[in-house]
C-alpha positions in Angstrom: 120.0 26.3 -77.2 121.7 26.1 -74.0 120.4 29.4 -72.6 116.8 27.8 -74.3 117.3 24.7 -72.1 118.2 26.3 -68.7 115.7 28.8 -68.9 113.0 25.6 -69.2 115.3 24.1 -66.5 114.4 26.8 -64.2 110.9 27.6 -65.1 109.8 24.2 -64.6 112.2 23.5 -61.6 110.4 26.3 -59.9 107.1 25.4 -60.6 107.6 21.7 -59.5 108.9 22.9 -56.5 106.3 25.2 -55.8 103.6 22.7 -56.6 104.9 20.0 -54.7 105.4 22.2 -51.3 102.2 23.9 -51.7 100.3 20.7 -51.9 102.1 20.2 -48.8 101.3 23.4 -47.1 97.9 22.8 -47.8 97.7 19.7 -45.5 98.9 22.0 -42.7 96.5 25.0 -43.6 99.2 27.1 -45.2 98.0 28.5 -48.6 99.2 27.5 -52.0 99.4 30.8 -53.0 101.7 32.1 -49.9 104.2 29.0 -51.0 104.1 30.2 -54.5 105.2 33.4 -53.6 108.0 32.4 -51.2 109.4 30.0 -53.9 109.2 33.3 -56.3 111.2 35.6 -53.5 113.8 32.7 -52.9 114.5 32.3 -56.3 114.7 36.3 -56.6 117.5 38.3 -56.3 117.8 38.8 -52.7 117.2 35.0 -52.8 119.3 31.7 -53.2 118.3 32.1 -57.0 119.8 35.3 -57.3 117.3 36.0 -60.3 116.9 39.5 -61.3 113.3 39.9 -62.7 111.9 43.7 -62.9 109.8 43.3 -65.7 106.4 44.9 -64.6 105.0 45.0 -68.3 105.1 41.3 -68.6 104.1 40.5 -64.9 101.0 42.9 -66.1 100.4 40.5 -68.8 100.9 37.0 -67.6 99.0 38.3 -64.5 95.9 39.3 -66.4 95.9 36.2 -68.7 96.2 34.4 -65.4 93.2 36.1 -63.6 91.2 35.6 -66.4 91.5 31.8 -66.4 90.6 31.9 -62.6 88.0 33.8 -63.0 86.6 31.7 -65.8 87.1 28.6 -63.6 85.7 30.0 -60.6 82.5 30.8 -62.8 81.9 27.4 -64.3 81.9 26.3 -60.5 79.4 28.3 -59.5 75.7 26.8 -59.5 73.2 29.5 -60.4 71.0 28.8 -57.4 74.1 29.9 -55.4 74.7 32.7 -57.3 71.1 34.1 -56.7 71.6 33.5 -53.3 74.7 35.4 -52.4 74.4 37.8 -55.4 72.9 40.8 -53.3 75.3 40.7 -50.4 78.0 40.2 -52.7 77.4 42.9 -55.1 76.7 45.6 -52.1 80.2 44.2 -50.9 82.0 44.6 -54.2 80.7 48.1 -54.5 79.9 49.9 -51.1 82.3 47.8 -49.4 85.1 48.4 -51.3 84.8 52.2 -51.4 84.3 52.4 -47.4 87.5 50.2 -47.6 89.3 52.1 -49.9 88.3 55.5 -48.3 89.4 54.6 -45.0 92.6 52.9 -45.7 93.3 56.4 -47.9 92.5 58.3 -45.0 94.8 56.0 -42.7 97.9 56.2 -45.5 97.7 59.4 -45.6 98.1 60.6 -42.0 100.5 57.7 -41.3 102.9 58.2 -44.3 102.5 61.7 -44.9 101.8 61.7 -48.3 99.3 63.1 -50.7 95.8 62.4 -50.3 95.1 61.2 -53.7 98.3 58.8 -53.5 96.7 57.7 -50.2 93.6 57.2 -51.4 95.3 55.5 -54.7 96.8 53.0 -52.3 93.3 52.4 -50.9 91.9 51.7 -54.3 94.7 49.2 -55.0 94.3 47.5 -51.9 90.3 47.5 -51.6 89.1 44.6 -53.5 89.6 41.2 -52.3 91.4 38.6 -54.6 89.2 35.9 -56.7 92.3 33.9 -57.0 93.5 33.9 -53.3 89.8 33.3 -52.3 88.8 30.6 -54.6 92.2 28.6 -53.7 92.2 29.1 -49.7 88.3 28.3 -49.4 89.2 24.9 -51.5 92.2 24.0 -49.7 91.1 25.3 -46.3 90.3 21.7 -45.5 86.7 22.7 -44.1 83.5 23.1 -45.8 82.0 26.8 -45.2 78.4 27.0 -45.2 76.9 27.9 -48.5 75.9 31.5 -47.8 79.4 32.7 -46.6 81.4 30.8 -49.3 79.4 32.1 -52.2 79.3 35.4 -50.6 83.2 35.5 -50.3 83.7 33.9 -53.8 81.2 35.9 -56.0 82.3 39.2 -54.2 85.6 38.5 -55.5 84.8 37.8 -58.9 82.7 41.1 -59.1 84.5 43.4 -57.0 87.1 44.2 -60.0 85.4 47.1 -61.9 85.2 49.3 -58.6 88.8 48.6 -57.7 90.0 49.4 -61.1 87.9 52.2 -61.5 89.3 53.7 -58.4 92.9 53.1 -59.3 92.2 54.5 -63.1 90.5 57.6 -61.7 93.2 58.6 -59.3 96.4 57.6 -61.7 94.3 59.8 -64.3 94.0 62.9 -61.7 97.7 62.5 -60.6 99.0 62.3 -64.1 96.8 65.0 -65.6 95.7 67.4 -62.4 93.4 69.3 -64.4 91.1 66.4 -64.8 88.2 66.9 -62.1 85.6 64.5 -60.5 82.8 64.9 -62.9 80.7 62.8 -65.1 83.1 61.3 -67.4 84.3 59.4 -64.0 80.9 58.3 -62.5 80.3 57.0 -66.8 83.2 55.2 -66.7 82.2 53.1 -63.5 78.7 52.5 -65.3 80.6 51.5 -68.5 83.0 49.2 -66.4 79.7 47.3 -65.0 77.5 47.4 -67.8 79.5 46.2 -70.3 80.9 43.6 -68.3 77.8 42.3 -67.4 75.9 42.7 -71.0 78.7 41.2 -73.0 79.4 38.5 -70.3 76.2 37.1 -70.2 75.7 37.5 -73.9 78.9 36.0 -75.1 78.8 33.6 -72.3 75.4 32.3 -73.9 77.0 32.5 -77.4 80.3 30.2 -76.0 78.0 27.9 -74.4 75.8 27.2 -77.5 79.1 26.6 -79.8 80.7 24.3 -77.1 77.3 22.0 -76.7 77.3 22.0 -80.6 80.7 21.1 -81.1 80.9 18.3 -77.7 83.9 15.9 -77.9 86.7 15.1 -76.3 86.9 16.5 -72.9 90.4 17.8 -72.9 89.5 19.9 -75.8 86.0 21.2 -74.7 88.2 22.8 -71.7 91.0 23.9 -74.1 87.9 25.5 -76.4 86.4 27.1 -72.7 89.7 28.5 -72.1 90.4 30.2 -75.6 86.7 31.4 -75.6 86.7 33.0 -72.3 90.2 34.7 -73.4 88.1 36.5 -76.1 85.7 37.3 -74.1 87.9 38.6 -72.0 89.8 40.8 -74.7 86.9 42.1 -76.3 85.3 43.4 -72.9 88.2 45.2 -72.4 88.9 46.5 -75.5 84.9 47.4 -75.7 85.9 49.5 -72.3 83.9 47.5 -69.9 85.7 45.1 -67.2 86.9 41.9 -68.7 87.4 40.1 -65.1 83.5 40.6 -64.5 82.6 39.5 -68.5 84.7 36.1 -68.2 83.4 35.1 -64.7 79.7 35.9 -66.0 80.8 34.2 -69.0 82.2 31.4 -67.0 78.6 31.4 -64.9 76.6 31.0 -68.0 78.6 28.2 -69.4 78.4 26.3 -66.8 74.9 26.4 -65.8 73.5 26.3 -69.3 71.4 23.0 -70.6 73.2 21.0 -68.3 76.3 22.3 -67.4 79.7 21.0 -67.4 81.1 17.8 -66.8 83.4 16.6 -63.9 86.1 15.6 -66.1 86.2 18.7 -68.0 86.0 20.9 -64.6 89.4 18.8 -63.7 90.9 19.9 -66.9 89.8 23.5 -65.6 91.1 22.9 -62.3 94.8 22.0 -64.0 94.7 25.2 -66.0 93.6 27.5 -62.8 96.6 25.9 -60.8 99.2 26.5 -63.5 97.7 30.0 -63.7 97.9 31.1 -60.2 101.2 29.1 -59.6 103.1 30.6 -62.5 101.3 33.9 -61.6 102.0 34.3 -57.7 105.8 32.8 -58.9 106.2 35.7 -61.1 104.7 37.9 -58.3 107.5 36.7 -56.0 110.2 37.5 -58.6 109.6 41.2 -58.7 109.3 41.4 -54.6 112.8 42.4 -53.8 112.7 42.1 -49.5 115.8 44.6 -49.2 113.7 47.4 -50.6 110.3 46.6 -48.2 112.1 47.0 -45.4 112.5 51.0 -46.0 109.3 51.3 -45.2 108.3 47.8 -43.3 106.4 49.5 -40.2 104.2 51.7 -42.3 103.3 48.6 -44.7 102.1 46.4 -41.7 100.3 49.5 -39.8 98.9 49.5 -43.1 98.0 45.7 -43.4 96.6 45.3 -40.1 94.3 48.5 -39.8 92.5 47.0 -43.5 92.3 43.3 -41.6 91.4 44.6 -38.3 89.4 47.8 -38.9 88.7 49.2 -42.5 87.6 45.4 -43.9 85.2 44.6 -40.8 83.6 48.3 -40.7 82.9 47.7 -45.0 81.7 44.3 -44.2 79.2 45.1 -41.0 77.8 48.2 -43.0 77.3 46.7 -46.0 75.4 43.5 -44.9 72.9 45.3 -42.9 70.3 44.7 -45.2 70.8 41.3 -44.9 70.4 38.3 -42.8 73.6 37.5 -41.6 74.3 36.4 -38.0 77.4 38.1 -36.2 79.6 34.9 -36.5 79.2 35.1 -40.4 79.4 38.5 -40.4 83.0 38.2 -38.6 84.3 35.5 -40.6 83.6 37.8 -43.8 85.4 40.5 -42.5 88.5 37.9 -41.4 88.4 36.6 -44.9 89.1 39.6 -47.0 92.0 37.8 -48.5 94.6 40.2 -50.6 96.1 38.6 -54.0 97.2 39.0 -57.2 94.8 42.0 -58.2 96.2 44.5 -55.7 99.5 43.5 -57.0 98.2 44.0 -60.7 96.7 47.4 -60.0 100.0 48.4 -58.3 101.5 48.2 -61.7 99.1 50.9 -63.4 100.5 53.7 -61.6 104.2 52.5 -62.0 103.3 51.9 -65.9 102.2 55.5 -66.1 104.9 57.3 -64.5 103.2 58.0 -61.5 105.9 59.9 -58.6 106.2 57.9 -55.3 104.3 55.0 -56.6 107.5 52.5 -56.1 106.3 53.0 -52.5 102.5 52.3 -53.1 104.1 48.8 -54.8 106.1 47.7 -51.8 103.3 48.2 -49.4 100.7 46.9 -51.3 103.2 43.4 -51.7 103.3 43.5 -47.8 99.6 43.8 -47.4 99.3 40.7 -49.9 102.0 38.9 -47.7 100.4 39.4 -44.4 96.7 38.7 -46.0 97.8 35.5 -46.9 100.0 34.6 -43.8 97.5 35.9 -41.2 94.2 35.1 -42.7 94.6 32.4 -45.1 96.4 30.1 -42.6 93.9 30.8 -40.0 90.8 30.4 -42.2 90.0 27.0 -41.2 90.5 27.6 -37.6 88.3 30.8 -37.6 85.8 28.5 -39.9 85.3 26.2 -37.0 85.6 28.8 -34.1 83.2 30.9 -35.5 80.8 28.0 -36.5 80.6 28.7 -40.2 81.6 25.3 -41.5 79.7 22.1 -41.9 80.8 18.6 -42.6 81.3 17.4 -45.8 79.5 14.6 -46.9 80.8 11.8 -49.0 81.1 12.4 -52.7 79.6 10.2 -55.4 81.9 8.2 -57.3 80.6 9.6 -60.4 78.1 12.6 -60.9 77.2 13.5 -64.5 74.6 16.1 -65.8 72.0 15.6 -68.3 72.2 17.9 -71.4 68.4 17.9 -71.9 67.7 19.5 -68.1 69.2 21.6 -66.2 68.6 19.8 -62.6 68.8 16.3 -63.3 72.0 14.5 -62.6 72.9 10.8 -63.1 74.4 10.1 -59.4 76.6 6.8 -58.4 77.3 5.4 -55.0 78.9 2.6 -53.4 76.8 1.2 -50.5 79.0 1.0 -47.3 78.5 -1.9 -44.8 76.4 -0.3 -42.0 74.4 2.3 -44.2 70.9 2.8 -43.8 70.3 1.5 -47.5 72.0 -1.7 -46.3 69.2 -4.5 -46.1 66.5 -2.3 -47.5 64.3 -3.1 -50.7 65.2 -0.9 -53.5 61.3 0.4 -53.5 61.9 1.1 -50.1 64.1 4.1 -50.3 63.2 5.4 -53.7 61.1 8.7 -53.8 59.1 10.5 -56.9 62.4 12.5 -57.0 64.9 9.9 -57.4 64.7 6.9 -60.0 67.0 4.3 -59.7 68.8 3.5 -63.2 70.9 0.4 -62.2 72.6 -1.7 -59.6 76.1 -3.1 -60.4 77.1 -6.3 -57.8 80.0 -8.7 -58.2 80.2 -6.9 -61.6 77.3 -8.0 -62.5 74.0 -5.7 -63.3 70.8 -6.6 -61.1 67.3 -6.5 -62.2 65.6 -3.5 -60.9 62.1 -5.1 -61.8 62.8 -7.6 -59.2 63.0 -5.1 -56.5 66.2 -6.1 -55.2 67.8 -5.9 -51.6 70.5 -3.5 -51.3 74.0 -4.9 -49.9 77.4 -3.4 -48.8 79.2 -3.0 -52.0 76.8 -2.4 -54.3 77.3 0.5 -57.1 73.7 2.2 -57.1 73.2 4.2 -60.1 70.6 7.3 -59.7 68.5 9.8 -61.6 68.1 12.8 -59.2 67.6 16.7 -58.8 71.2 18.1 -57.5 69.5 18.6 -54.1 69.2 14.9 -53.6 72.7 14.2 -53.5 73.0 14.6 -49.8 70.0 12.6 -49.0 71.7 9.5 -51.2 75.1 9.9 -49.8 73.3 9.7 -46.3 71.9 6.6 -47.5 74.9 4.8 -49.1 77.3 6.0 -46.6 77.9 5.5 -42.9 77.4 8.9 -41.0 80.8 10.3 -39.4 81.1 11.4 -36.0 81.3 15.0 -37.2 78.0 14.6 -39.0 76.3 13.1 -36.1 77.2 15.6 -33.5 76.7 18.5 -36.1 72.9 17.5 -37.8 72.0 14.6 -35.2 71.3 11.0 -35.6 67.8 11.4 -37.0 66.4 13.3 -40.1 62.9 14.3 -41.5 61.9 15.3 -44.9 60.8 19.0 -44.8 57.3 18.0 -45.7 56.9 16.7 -42.2 54.0 18.6 -40.2 55.4 20.3 -37.1 52.8 18.6 -35.3 54.0 15.4 -35.8 57.6 16.2 -34.3 55.5 17.2 -31.4 53.5 14.2 -30.8 56.6 11.5 -31.5 59.3 13.5 -29.7 57.0 14.6 -27.1 58.5 18.2 -27.5 56.9 21.0 -24.8 53.6 23.0 -25.8 54.0 24.1 -29.7 53.9 27.8 -30.8 50.1 28.4 -31.7 51.9 30.4 -35.2 53.3 27.1 -36.2 50.0 25.1 -36.4 49.6 23.7 -39.5 53.3 24.6 -40.8 55.6 21.6 -42.4 59.2 21.6 -41.5 59.8 23.4 -44.7 57.7 26.1 -43.7 59.0 26.7 -40.3 62.7 27.2 -42.1 61.3 29.7 -44.6 59.9 31.5 -41.9 63.3 32.3 -40.1 65.4 32.2 -43.6 62.9 33.0 -46.7 64.1 31.0 -49.5 67.7 31.7 -49.1 68.1 28.9 -46.3 71.4 27.0 -46.6 73.0 23.3 -45.1 73.5 24.0 -41.5 70.9 26.6 -40.6 69.3 25.8 -37.5 66.1 26.5 -36.0 65.2 25.9 -32.8 61.6 24.3 -32.0 60.9 23.6 -28.2 63.8 21.7 -26.7 65.3 20.6 -30.0 67.5 22.0 -32.7 66.8 21.3 -36.6 69.4 21.6 -39.0 69.1 22.1 -42.6 70.7 18.7 -44.3 69.8 19.2 -47.6 68.7 22.3 -49.4 67.5 22.9 -52.8 67.0 26.5 -54.6 66.7 27.5 -50.5 64.1 25.3 -49.4 65.1 22.9 -46.4 64.7 19.2 -48.3 66.2 17.4 -45.6 66.7 18.4 -41.8 68.5 16.7 -39.1 67.1 16.6 -35.2 69.2 17.1 -32.3 67.6 16.1 -29.1 68.3 17.4 -26.1 70.8 16.0 -23.9 
């Protein structure tokens, strides 16, 4: 009993310290995952705790379960419109990008360390993919809002790129263990099987899971547990069938999070707690596996590999992969820099160790250094780089409550509290209501107001609307005073995307309008520049003005800010 209590005390103590330091570190831009890793190292055999832990099999099992929960949570939070926006570039990065990065790192490692080319390519495959846990965690905790095109590409890439990395790793492990095996059709079939079964089973079982959950919807905490256990079943079944469980559980989360009203905020909060538990436990265990004294043996080589990956291999793979897509040089540079490595490379580095491949402890140690440098250099600088490269947008004030309607996929019940000095204050309800938004109720001094009387909005009112998710920012602007950052970024004045361009010319006295723009609306102008893939923050210059997308729905600029020339 005493040993059990001691084990419980040590485990929960490490978790508590890691969570406490992680929450403090995120305030100054230090990724919480790095904190968990360092706490685990401090408790390890070379640290203050002196805990000896080298059970790679247990670490492999725990890490797979934790990654499954994290990917499920990421899929639940991905809007289907966002997925469509970034799917093609993310899929290209997850396949071609990983292959290019792995090949370049493999060639460099073979030359630098003097190892067999197959071992060098194996190292490239292990560290070639970005990590979902690191990307989701660092982007959420960066303290800035990354523009949707970039953030979605990074997140979806991290959710899709595991099959390619696993394929490269398993292929090289097989070749090293069985030298007579060649690179034939069997290898290619394995890759197709990983992606194909992962996609089919993820979408099919995700739809089945969402249907079951909709019919037994009850306590929201129980709903989150059902989601987790059902997602884990999807993960396990897909792996047993020979597909990519990681890809399947991400897609299952995507389906469950978007089908027939999606998932409520309270369920997502419960899932967030589970994801935090999963990633903190996983990185603490990874930290315990690290022996700093052994890392020093090839530290210089490991550092050179890490910097080559971050500064050369990742940028080259990103720029080549994104050639067909509409990304600015700033966005490509930011995506190149945010190729975060985390638990996935460490888990992949365990594969050859468990298979008994010679010299793979060297690859494992190099992988650990790459992960540490990635989290330390890329993770801590993400906020700075986002602002420097101008890929961040000011965050709007979140609603007090936002709940999806089960009967429709795009209508939400959204509640805001009206600030003093907001645009809505002093306005009649009918004056700020459009065809797309329907007021449901107004609460003032704990009493319901009669909407039929067309009441005047006052500061402190709790106003509840029924509206598409694309109107959330518009309602936020109505009910809250704009911050200085928002005014500086979007401008003080806003127009609907349906406004004809000629009206802007007449009102603001712009220089002569381009003949090609005659008869177009503001929304159509954005469509000419960005197709149906506009995101918040996209900018179009019109004469001496800047038009900046403020609210975007399904790639269309619904509300646009106007920045007049100084």
